[in-house]
N, C-alpha and C positions, 0 to 999 in steps of 0.2 A: 313552481314558476310559471308563469302565465305567457303564453307566446302571443307576440303581437301580430295580427295578419297583416301583411302588406297593402295598404290602399294605394288605389292609380289615381292619377287626374291625367284624363286624356283632351287633346284640342282639335276641334275640327279646323281647318285650313282654312282662312280668310280668302276673301275673293282677290284680294289684293294685298302684297306684302310690301313695306317699305323699312327702311333703317330704322325708323324711330319704333316702329311696331316690335322688331325683330330686338333691338336692346332693351324694352320696356319689359317683355315677356323674358327675356334671359336673366333680366335682374328678378323676376316674379320666382322661375322655376329653380335658378344657381346653375345654370348651363352655360356654354360657350355659347358665342355669337352664332360661330357653323353649324354646331347642333341644334341651336333654336331652329336657326332659317331652315335644315332639311326638316323639322319636324310640323313648320309652318307651310310647306310646301305639298303639291300633290292636290288628288281630292278625297282619298279616304282620313279619316279620325286616327290620332295618334298618340299613343300614350308618351305624353311628355315630364310626368313627373311621377315619384313613387316614395311613399311617406308609411312609417307604421304607427301613424295616428290618424283618425278620421276627420278629428278637428283642423289638424293643419292640412289636410288634404282639402277640407270645404273653404277653409280661409285661401288657401291658393287658388282654387275654383272661382272664388268671388273676387277675386283680385283680376283675374284674366276676363270675367265676364264684363269686368268694370271698362275694360279696354273694346269692350264690342264683340268677342268672341264666345265662341260656344264652347262650355267646358263640360266635361263628365266627371264623375266620379265613381269608381267604383271596386268592390275589394276584388283580391287575386282569386278568392274564389269563385267568387260570381263570373268572372271574366274566363275563368279556366274550365267551368264546370259543363262537360259534354251533354250534347242535348238528347234526347230522348224523340225522334221526329217519325212521325207517320209518313213512309214515303208510297205517293202514290204512282200506280202502275199505268193508271187512265182517267179520263174522266167525261163528265156527260155534261153538257150545258143546260142548264132548266131556265125556265122565265125570269126568276128572278134569285138561281141560286147556280152553284155549280156542286155535283155530286163526284168525290174523288171516290175511287176503288182501288186497294194495294193487291199484291200478287195473290193473298191468301183469300181475296173476297171480299175483306173488311171493307165498309163504305164507310165515308165521312161527308157529311153536306156543309156546305157554307154558303149564307145567306150570302146577298150581294152588299149589305151594308155592315159585314162582322169582321172583315178584314181590315186593320191599320195599316200593314206595310208588305207590298210585292216587292221582294228583294230578287234580283236578278245577278247572275253572273257567271265566271269561268275558275275553274280549277284546275290546277295538275296532280294528275295522282300516277303513281308507280305501279306497272304492273309487271309480277313476275312469273315468268314462264318456264320451266322444266325441260330442255331439249337433248334429246339425245342423238349422240354424233357417234358415228363408224369410223376410225383410225386405225393406222396401221403402224404398230409399234415394232421393235426389234425382238425378236424371240431367241434370248440368248442361248437358253439349251440346245436348240436345234441347231443354234448355228456353230455352236461348239461340234455338236455332233458332224456336222457338214464341213468341218475342217479349216471353219472362221468364212464360211460363205452365207453371205447375210441374208438369213431367213425371218420374214415379218409375218406377221399375226393380226388377224382383224379384233380389235378392241375397242367396246361399246363404252361409250364413257358420257356422263349426265352433267349438263351445265346448267345452270340459271341465267336465262336472257333477260334484262331489266330494262323496260323503255318507257317513256311519259305517252301519258293521254290526257289531252284536254279535253275537258268534259263540262259542257255549259250545265247550267242551275237555274231553278226558281225556289222561293222561299216564302212562305205566306206566313205571317205574324197577326195574335191579336194585338189590343193595346195595350194588357197588362201583363205582359211578359216577353221577356228577348228571347226567350225559347221558339224556334220556327215549331208553327203548327201541324206544316205540311211542305214537304219537300219533293221537288221534281227533277229527277236526273234525266240528262238528254240521251245517254245509251242506256236507258233501262227504263222506259217509259213505251207504250202502246200510242199510236199518232194514230191510230184508224177512226176516231172519234170525227177528223177531220175530213172525211169520208174525198170527194172528188178534188179537194186540197193538197191532201197529200203528195208530199214529193217523196224521190228517194234519196234525200239527204236529211240526216235526222237533225241537222243544224237548222236547216229549212224550216223543215216541220215544227221543230222548238222555236223559231221566230214567231211562225204561224200560230202555235199556242199560245204564247205571248201575248200577242197582239187580240186574243180573243178572252184571255185572263184579263186583260186591261179593260175590255169592254164590258164583261162579268161584273168588276170589282171597281165600279167607277169612282167611288170615294176613296178608295186606297191611296196610299201616295205610292208610288212605281220609281223604284233609284235602281238604275243599272250602272252604277261607278265601278261595281267589279268585273264588269264585260271587258272593259276595254282601260287598265287602268296604265298610267304613263309614270314617267319620271322616277320618281325618290320611291314610287308604289310600287313599280311596274314588277319587280322581283316576290315581295312579299306577301301580295295581294293573290297570286295565282297558286300560291302553294298551299297543297291540303293542309298541312299545318296550321298555317295560320288563319285560313279562312271561317273557322269558327271565332274568332278574337275578329276579326271583321265586321263579319253579320254582326256580332252583338253590338260592337261600337258604331255602324251606322244606324241601329233601331234607336241606342240610347239616343242618339243625336236627333232621330227625327222626334223623337220624343220629347226631347229637351225644347225642340223648336216649338213644339205644337203644345207644349206648357207656357 
């Protein structure tokens, strides 16, 4: 028995939404008006329909494009594939290129015209830390021997504390693949290349680095819609679990518009 892979249709939210558009999209993708309106809101492309047949998915996408919308078709395996990313630890600005280096000393040189898309965003990650605390507990044996006088003993207990960290990132893409070529993480980057412009705040340093990168790749599309999402996008866009999906959908959106 051959299993059919799920094929998704995603849609980029339009600049303006009217009830007539909502009704037409709702009829095409067979969802209720409320759900359709949510999918059309915000800034980030969203999945709007799912099929087990590529032909049906492509037909749906064509109907959505006829309404003036940007529609994307992708398979579930394409969407869920985990990328193998070169994580840069520092960079050096050259006249017509940027030289990236990772923690192991491996370098990657990018010419100014090579990059198709620079995607900037913020994501939330959960950090677990083991903490040892000393508490006092009732020593039952000693209490009995002392005729019922409460005797307490010190006990060390290990607990795991979970905290949320918000981290900025930049990703660089070639035109030919939705997989990022290079990634920069706010808390895992050496900003010493900024020299006198380096500040005490990693966020301020990242902002300065972003400005320099934009100048270094003037032909690239710069997209920062994942920095400050709002409305229906606010929760999902910043979670680590969903960031890969959002990045790919944004990449495919720009590829579709350029094509």
